[in-house]
Structure formats: C-alpha cells, structure tokens
C-alpha positions as CSV (number, residue, x, y, z in Angstrom):
1,M,0.0,0.0,0.0
2,S,1.4,3.4,-0.9
3,D,1.7,6.2,1.6
4,S,-1.0,8.1,-0.2
5,E,-3.6,5.4,0.2
6,E,-5.9,5.8,3.2
7,V,-6.3,2.7,5.4
8,D,-9.9,1.5,5.8
9,Y,-10.4,0.9,9.6
10,S,-14.1,0.1,9.3
11,L,-15.6,-3.4,9.8
12,A,-15.7,-3.6,6.0
13,N,-12.0,-4.4,6.3
14,P,-11.6,-8.0,7.5
15,D,-8.4,-7.0,9.3
16,T,-10.4,-4.7,11.6
17,L,-12.6,-7.5,12.9
18,T,-9.6,-9.8,13.2
19,K,-7.9,-7.3,15.5
20,Y,-11.0,-6.7,17.5
21,K,-11.5,-10.4,18.0
22,L,-7.9,-10.9,19.0
23,A,-8.1,-8.1,21.6
24,G,-11.3,-9.8,22.9
25,E,-9.6,-13.2,23.1
26,I,-6.7,-11.7,25.1
27,S,-9.2,-9.9,27.4
28,A,-11.1,-13.1,28.0
29,K,-7.9,-15.1,28.7
30,V,-6.7,-12.5,31.2
31,L,-10.2,-12.3,32.8
32,D,-10.1,-16.0,33.5
33,K,-6.8,-15.7,35.3
34,V,-8.0,-12.6,37.3
35,K,-11.2,-14.5,38.3
36,A,-9.0,-17.4,39.5
37,A,-7.1,-14.9,41.7
38,C,-10.3,-13.6,43.4
39,V,-10.3,-15.8,46.4
40,D,-10.8,-15.3,50.1
41,G,-8.0,-13.2,51.5
42,A,-6.8,-11.9,48.0
43,N,-5.6,-8.3,47.9
44,V,-7.6,-6.1,45.5
45,M,-4.6,-4.0,44.4
46,E,-2.5,-7.0,43.7
47,I,-5.2,-8.5,41.6
48,S,-5.5,-5.3,39.6
49,I,-1.7,-5.2,39.1
50,L,-1.8,-8.9,37.9
51,G,-4.5,-8.1,35.4
52,D,-2.6,-5.2,33.8
53,K,0.6,-7.3,33.8
54,L,-1.1,-10.1,32.0
55,I,-2.6,-7.8,29.4
56,E,0.8,-6.3,28.6
57,E,2.4,-9.8,28.4
58,E,-0.3,-11.3,26.1
59,T,-0.5,-8.3,23.7
60,A,3.3,-8.4,23.4
61,K,3.1,-11.8,21.9
62,V,1.1,-10.8,18.9
63,Y,1.9,-8.7,15.8
64,K,5.6,-8.9,16.7
65,G,7.8,-6.6,14.6
66,K,4.8,-5.0,12.9
67,K,5.6,-1.3,12.7
68,G,2.9,1.2,13.5
69,I,0.7,-1.3,15.4
70,A,0.3,-0.2,18.9
71,K,-1.1,-2.7,21.5
72,G,-1.7,-3.0,25.2
73,I,-4.2,-2.0,27.8
74,A,-7.5,-0.6,26.5
75,F,-8.8,-0.3,30.1
76,P,-6.9,-0.9,33.3
77,T,-8.0,-3.8,35.5
78,A,-10.5,-2.7,38.2
79,V,-11.8,-4.9,41.0
80,S,-14.8,-3.4,42.7
81,P,-16.5,-5.4,45.5
82,N,-20.1,-5.3,46.7
83,H,-21.4,-1.7,47.0
84,I,-18.4,-0.2,45.2
85,A,-19.8,0.2,41.6
86,T,-16.9,1.0,39.4
87,H,-13.2,1.7,38.7
88,L,-11.5,0.6,42.0
89,S,-7.8,0.1,41.1
90,P,-5.9,1.2,44.2
91,L,-2.5,2.9,44.6
92,P,0.1,1.5,47.1
93,S,-0.1,4.7,49.1
94,E,-3.9,4.6,49.6
95,P,-5.9,2.8,52.3
96,E,-7.6,0.7,49.7
97,A,-4.3,-1.0,49.0
98,E,-5.0,-3.1,52.1
99,L,-8.5,-4.1,50.9
100,T,-8.9,-7.9,50.6
101,L,-11.7,-10.0,49.4
102,K,-13.7,-12.5,51.5
103,D,-16.0,-15.4,50.7
104,G,-19.4,-14.1,49.6
105,D,-18.1,-10.8,48.2
106,V,-19.8,-9.8,44.9
107,V,-16.9,-8.6,42.8
108,K,-17.0,-6.7,39.5
109,I,-13.9,-7.2,37.3
110,S,-13.4,-4.9,34.4
111,L,-10.5,-4.8,32.0
112,G,-9.6,-4.6,28.3
113,A,-6.9,-5.1,25.7
114,H,-6.4,-3.4,22.3
115,I,-4.7,-4.3,19.1
116,D,-3.9,-1.4,16.8
117,G,-6.4,0.7,18.6
118,F,-9.3,-1.8,18.4
119,A,-10.4,-2.4,21.9
120,G,-12.0,-5.6,23.4
121,I,-13.3,-4.4,26.8
122,L,-15.3,-6.6,29.1
123,A,-16.6,-6.8,32.7
124,E,-18.0,-9.7,34.7
125,T,-19.4,-10.1,38.2
126,I,-18.5,-13.1,40.3
127,V,-19.2,-14.2,43.9
128,V,-16.0,-15.1,45.8
129,G,-16.0,-18.8,46.9
130,S,-19.5,-19.4,45.7
131,A,-20.2,-23.1,45.7
132,A,-23.6,-23.1,47.3
133,E,-26.9,-21.9,46.0
134,I,-27.4,-18.1,46.3
135,T,-30.8,-16.5,46.9
136,G,-32.2,-13.1,47.8
137,P,-31.2,-9.7,46.5
138,I,-27.8,-11.0,45.1
139,A,-29.5,-13.6,43.0
140,D,-32.1,-11.0,41.9
141,A,-29.4,-8.6,40.8
142,I,-27.3,-11.2,38.9
143,N,-30.4,-12.4,37.0
144,A,-31.5,-8.9,36.2
145,A,-28.1,-7.7,35.0
146,W,-27.5,-10.8,32.9
147,Y,-30.9,-10.7,31.1
148,A,-30.7,-6.9,30.8
149,S,-27.3,-7.3,29.1
150,E,-28.5,-10.0,26.8
151,A,-31.5,-7.9,25.8
152,A,-29.4,-4.8,25.3
153,I,-27.0,-6.6,23.0
154,R,-29.8,-7.9,20.8
155,L,-31.5,-4.5,20.6
156,V,-28.4,-2.8,19.2
157,K,-29.4,-3.6,15.7
158,P,-29.8,-1.4,12.6
159,G,-32.8,0.8,12.8
160,N,-33.3,0.6,16.6
161,K,-32.8,3.6,18.8
162,N,-30.6,4.0,21.9
163,W,-33.8,4.6,24.0
164,D,-35.0,1.1,23.1
165,V,-32.1,-0.2,25.0
166,S,-32.6,2.2,28.0
167,D,-36.3,1.3,28.3
168,A,-35.6,-2.5,28.1
169,V,-32.9,-2.4,30.7
170,L,-35.1,-0.5,33.1
171,S,-38.0,-2.8,32.6
172,I,-36.0,-6.0,33.1
173,A,-34.3,-4.5,36.2
174,E,-37.6,-3.6,37.8
175,S,-38.9,-7.1,37.1
176,Y,-36.3,-8.4,39.6
177,G,-36.9,-5.6,42.1
178,T,-33.6,-3.9,41.2
179,K,-32.6,-0.7,39.4
180,P,-30.1,0.2,36.7
181,L,-27.4,2.7,38.0
182,E,-28.6,6.2,37.2
183,D,-26.9,8.0,34.2
184,M,-24.4,5.3,33.4
185,L,-23.4,5.4,29.8
186,S,-22.5,2.9,27.0
187,H,-20.7,4.2,24.0
188,E,-20.0,3.6,20.3
189,Q,-16.4,2.6,19.8
190,T,-14.0,3.1,16.8
191,R,-10.3,2.9,16.4
192,N,-8.6,4.6,19.3
193,V,-11.9,5.8,20.7
194,I,-13.9,4.0,23.4
195,D,-16.3,6.9,24.2
196,G,-17.8,7.8,20.8
197,T,-20.6,10.2,20.2
198,K,-23.5,7.7,20.0
199,R,-24.5,6.8,23.6
200,I,-26.9,4.7,25.6
201,I,-27.8,5.9,29.0
202,L,-29.2,3.8,31.9
203,N,-31.9,5.0,34.1
204,P,-31.5,8.7,33.1
205,S,-32.1,11.6,35.4
206,E,-34.0,14.5,33.8
207,G,-30.9,16.6,33.6
208,K,-28.7,14.0,32.0
209,K,-31.5,12.7,29.6
210,K,-31.6,16.0,27.9
211,G,-27.9,15.8,27.2
212,V,-28.1,12.5,25.4
213,D,-29.1,12.7,21.7
214,T,-31.3,10.1,20.1
215,A,-29.1,7.7,18.1
216,T,-30.0,5.1,15.5
217,F,-27.9,2.0,15.4
218,E,-26.3,1.2,12.0
219,E,-24.5,-1.7,10.4
220,G,-20.7,-1.5,10.8
221,E,-20.7,0.0,14.3
222,V,-19.1,-1.2,17.5
223,Y,-20.4,-0.6,21.0
224,G,-19.3,-1.2,24.5
225,I,-22.5,-2.3,26.3
226,D,-22.1,-1.6,30.0
227,I,-24.9,-2.9,32.2
228,L,-24.8,-2.0,35.9
229,I,-27.6,-3.1,38.2
230,T,-28.1,-2.4,41.9
231,T,-30.2,-3.8,44.7
232,G,-30.5,-0.2,45.9
233,E,-32.4,2.8,44.5
234,G,-30.2,3.3,41.5
235,K,-28.3,6.4,42.7
236,V,-24.6,6.2,43.3
237,K,-22.2,8.8,44.6
238,K,-18.5,9.5,44.0
239,S,-16.5,7.5,46.5
240,E,-13.9,8.9,48.9
241,S,-11.5,6.4,47.3
242,R,-8.9,8.2,45.2
243,T,-9.5,8.3,41.5
244,T,-6.6,6.4,39.8
245,I,-7.8,5.8,36.2
246,Y,-7.7,8.6,33.7
247,K,-7.8,9.1,29.9
248,K,-6.2,11.7,27.7
249,T,-8.7,14.0,25.8
250,D,-8.2,15.8,22.5
251,N,-8.2,19.2,24.3
252,T,-5.1,21.5,24.2
253,Y,-3.7,23.7,26.9
254,S,-0.3,25.1,27.7
255,L,0.6,23.6,31.1
256,K,2.4,25.9,33.5
257,L,4.1,23.4,35.8
258,K,7.2,21.5,34.6
259,A,6.0,18.4,36.4
260,S,2.7,18.5,34.6
261,R,4.4,18.9,31.2
262,T,6.7,15.9,32.0
263,I,3.8,13.7,33.2
264,Y,1.6,14.7,30.3
265,S,4.3,13.9,27.7
266,D,4.8,10.5,29.3
267,I,1.1,9.8,29.2
268,Q,0.9,10.7,25.5
269,K,3.8,8.5,24.6
270,R,2.9,5.4,26.7
271,F,-0.9,5.3,26.8
272,G,-2.1,7.3,23.9
273,P,-5.9,7.6,23.7
274,F,-6.7,4.8,26.2
275,P,-7.3,4.9,29.9
276,F,-4.4,4.3,32.2
277,T,-3.8,3.9,36.0
278,T,-1.6,6.3,37.8
279,R,0.1,3.2,39.3
280,A,1.8,2.9,36.0
281,L,3.6,6.3,36.4
282,E,7.0,6.2,37.9
283,D,6.8,8.9,40.6
284,E,3.4,8.9,42.4
285,K,3.9,12.2,44.1
286,K,5.0,14.1,40.9
287,A,2.3,12.3,39.0
288,R,-0.4,13.4,41.4
289,M,0.7,17.1,41.0
290,G,0.8,16.8,37.2
291,I,-2.5,15.0,36.9
292,Q,-4.2,17.6,39.0
293,E,-3.3,20.4,36.6
294,C,-4.0,18.3,33.5
295,T,-7.5,17.4,34.9
296,Q,-8.2,21.0,35.9
297,H,-7.7,22.0,32.3
298,A,-9.5,19.0,30.8
299,L,-6.5,17.4,29.2
300,L,-7.4,14.3,31.2
301,V,-10.8,12.9,32.1
302,P,-11.1,11.0,35.4
303,Y,-12.8,7.6,35.8
304,D,-14.0,8.2,39.3
305,V,-14.8,5.4,41.8
306,Y,-18.5,5.4,42.4
307,E,-20.3,3.5,45.2
308,D,-23.8,2.8,46.4
309,K,-24.9,2.7,50.0
310,K,-23.1,0.1,52.1
311,G,-25.1,-3.0,52.3
312,E,-26.3,-2.7,48.7
313,I,-24.9,-4.8,45.9
314,V,-23.9,-3.6,42.4
315,V,-23.6,-6.1,39.5
316,Q,-21.9,-5.4,36.2
317,F,-21.7,-7.1,32.8
318,F,-19.8,-5.3,30.0
319,T,-19.7,-6.6,26.4
320,T,-18.0,-5.2,23.3
321,I,-20.1,-6.0,20.3
322,A,-20.0,-5.4,16.5
323,V,-23.1,-4.8,14.4
324,T,-22.5,-6.7,11.1
325,K,-24.5,-7.8,8.1
326,N,-24.5,-11.3,9.6
327,G,-25.9,-10.1,13.0
328,I,-24.3,-9.2,16.3
329,I,-20.8,-10.4,17.1
330,K,-19.6,-10.5,20.7
331,I,-16.1,-9.3,20.4
332,A,-15.4,-9.4,24.2
333,G,-17.6,-10.2,27.1
334,P,-18.3,-12.1,30.3
335,A,-18.7,-15.8,30.6
336,T,-22.4,-17.0,30.8
337,P,-23.2,-17.3,34.5
338,D,-24.6,-20.5,35.9
339,L,-27.9,-19.0,36.8
340,S,-29.1,-22.3,38.3
341,K,-27.0,-21.3,41.3
342,F,-28.7,-17.9,41.6
343,K,-32.3,-18.8,42.6
344,T,-35.0,-16.2,42.3
345,E,-38.7,-16.3,42.4
346,K,-38.9,-13.1,40.3
347,K,-39.1,-13.2,36.5
348,I,-39.6,-11.2,33.4
349,T,-43.3,-11.2,32.3
350,D,-43.1,-8.8,29.3
351,E,-43.6,-11.1,26.3
352,N,-41.8,-8.7,23.9
353,L,-38.7,-8.6,26.1
354,L,-38.8,-12.4,26.5
355,K,-38.8,-12.7,22.7
356,V,-35.9,-10.3,22.4
357,I,-33.8,-12.3,25.0
358,A,-34.8,-15.5,23.2
359,S,-33.7,-14.2,19.8
360,S,-30.4,-15.4,18.4
361,L,-27.5,-13.0,17.6
362,K,-27.7,-14.8,14.2
363,P,-30.6,-16.7,12.6
364,S,-31.3,-19.8,14.7
365,S,-34.0,-22.5,15.1
366,K,-37.3,-21.7,16.7
367,K,-36.8,-24.6,19.1
368,K,-33.7,-23.0,20.6
369,N,-35.4,-19.6,20.9
370,K,-38.3,-21.2,22.8
371,K,-35.8,-22.8,25.3
372,K,-34.2,-19.4,26.0
373,S,-37.5,-17.7,26.4
374,K,-38.6,-20.3,28.8
375,A,-35.4,-20.0,30.8
376,A,-35.9,-16.2,31.2
377,A,-39.6,-16.6,32.1
378,N,-38.7,-19.2,34.7
379,G,-36.2,-17.0,36.6
380,G,-33.1,-18.2,34.8
381,E,-32.7,-21.9,36.0
382,E,-32.3,-23.2,32.4
383,A,-30.4,-20.3,31.0
384,S,-26.9,-21.6,31.3
385,A,-27.6,-24.9,29.4
386,V,-29.3,-22.9,26.6
387,E,-26.4,-20.5,26.3
388,D,-23.8,-23.3,26.3
389,A,-25.8,-25.0,23.6
390,E,-25.2,-21.9,21.4
C-alpha cells in the first residue's frame, strides 16, 4: 500500500474485525486468570496489578515486529467489590491498597486489551468462593443484570434507537426488584476511541437525559454495552477512594508546571488515547501534581470510583459488540453465569422482552429460541444450558 492510500479501519476491512477479536480473546484469557485470583484473602490492588501485567504480556506476543501497530491496555484492571460500583484500582499509598476479598463478596472485574487501537473491553461479576446456591437480592441482581445485558446486546441492531435499550434495561431490572445505575453510559467505539458520540444511558435523570441525543444504530458500528444493576435505589455517589484511572482527551492547553508537562508527555507516549492507571507512572507524588493540573484544564478525564450505600450490591456485565451484516458479534464479554446457582422467584413477564432475549444473535432455530424464552420466564434456571448450547 502506498503512503497516499488511506487505510480502511471500518468493519468492511476484515483485518479490523480480526484485530477486535484478537483483543477480545486476550481480554477473556486475562479475565479467566484474574477471576481465579479472586479468592478469600486476596488483595484487590495485587489482583489489579496482575490483570494489567497479563494484558501487557499477552498483547506483546502478537503482531511482533509490525511497525505502526500499537497494542496493550485498553482499560486498566479494576476490581470493585459489593457496593463499590466501578473503577476501583488502588495505589500502594492509599488505604484501599490493604483491601482484601472475602468469601461471599460480589466482585465486579473490568479490563480490556487493544490491538492497533481496536479495543476488546469486558466486565464480569463473580461471587467469591460461591459453591452453594445463592438466593435473595444478590440472585435477583445477577439475573437482572445478565438478562438486561442479553436484551441490550440484541436491541443494538440497525434501525433501533438508543432509547429502546434504555427502556428495556429499566423494565428488566424492575422485574427483579432492582434498578439500573442512574446515568451510566455505554458508547460507540471506533479505532482509538472508546467513548464515541453515540451513547446509551441507563436510568437517566431528567438533567442527563436532555444531554443524550437520540441515536439510531447502524451496520458496521461497534459498541461497549455496560450494564450496571443495583439492589439499591439506582443512585450512586462519588466515593472517597482516590481516582486512579484517567484518559487523555483531545483538548489542548499550555501547562504551567514543569512536572505537569513531563507527566503529560509520558502519558501521551505510553498510553495514547486509552485509559491508564496512575500506578503505571514512575513517581506517584509528581504524577499526582501533574495530573491535578491536567485534569483541571480538561487534558485528562477521570474515571472516578462510584459507590452505592453500604449493604447494597452492584452487579456489572460489559460486552463489546460489533453490528455486522451477519448479525451481532460479541467481540469481548463475560462468561455466561450458571444461573441455576442464583435462585430467584422473580421473573420477566413482558412477552416482547422475552422474545428479544430468546432471539439469536444470528438466525437460529425456533426450538432453541423457545428454550431461551422459557429460561428467562422461569427465573433463569435453564439459561446456562441454553447459552452453552449456542
């Protein structure tokens, strides 16, 4: 290819989907190892460090010697237990560095790899040490989040609107006596962009709803579908835990402090357009000073730690999907939970939503669709077997 030819980075180019899928495979492989590390007594910070280390190691193994192909972390590993909703990835100097997991904790793990700027981000919720059957609010939230995720993925198809997804997630969550987290966003993704202009908002407040434009899904698009469900009222607040994950913006500003300029230059070179954790910067004290000025002038955007009230449980499933002419492709996503372990008497009664959940990502037999619909209507006991069959 000559220098004058423009590279096609759309899904019409088979190489694009190949890179997305490879990123997704790496993310899934790392997630499996991170889940295995989430045991009674395990340290949250050490697990986060492990996840990032594994992403770097696995991405280093592919496209060796290929000039111009960046690869690495698309989203740093975060391990957020129980009422902590998102983005907990502690620094060694913070109190959260001493936080450990215990049996029964409901833990959200989020992470992502990218190949040449094509990101495969995912998140999964697990229960530490869960061998026995789980009932009550935790079971309700797991079922709600999983079925809401499966419905959302299927509703992101050409011609549908972002509000179709918002409404479906709210309805499914309420069927299980739970709520989606207010104002949480899912975004369209493109090369080097994980927060595109097309957005899906969960449980929108009046103020935030006005700021989200109506969007129509189209073939050839990629989305990160982020479903967060709580046993609480749906409202979360910024945690007192220090923000450690940031992402560079496209804004410009002439930084005044030398430390800020040094840190920002390092961020540009090492992390590019993707989120990073301040743990990855060499001098934490200098980094903190530099990041403060960069954030004040919108050169960096923070991914704050959010939390619900103590005693509530937040569940998350995040799936990166591609909208293709052959249907929806899951680029990266959580493993199908064994819902037979999460017993609930609650169920979805909306026939239209049951049909959506039962529908295949690609054309499939009516018999299989009926099995999936029955699983959702029966509170999830048959879901795992149906999903495995696909």
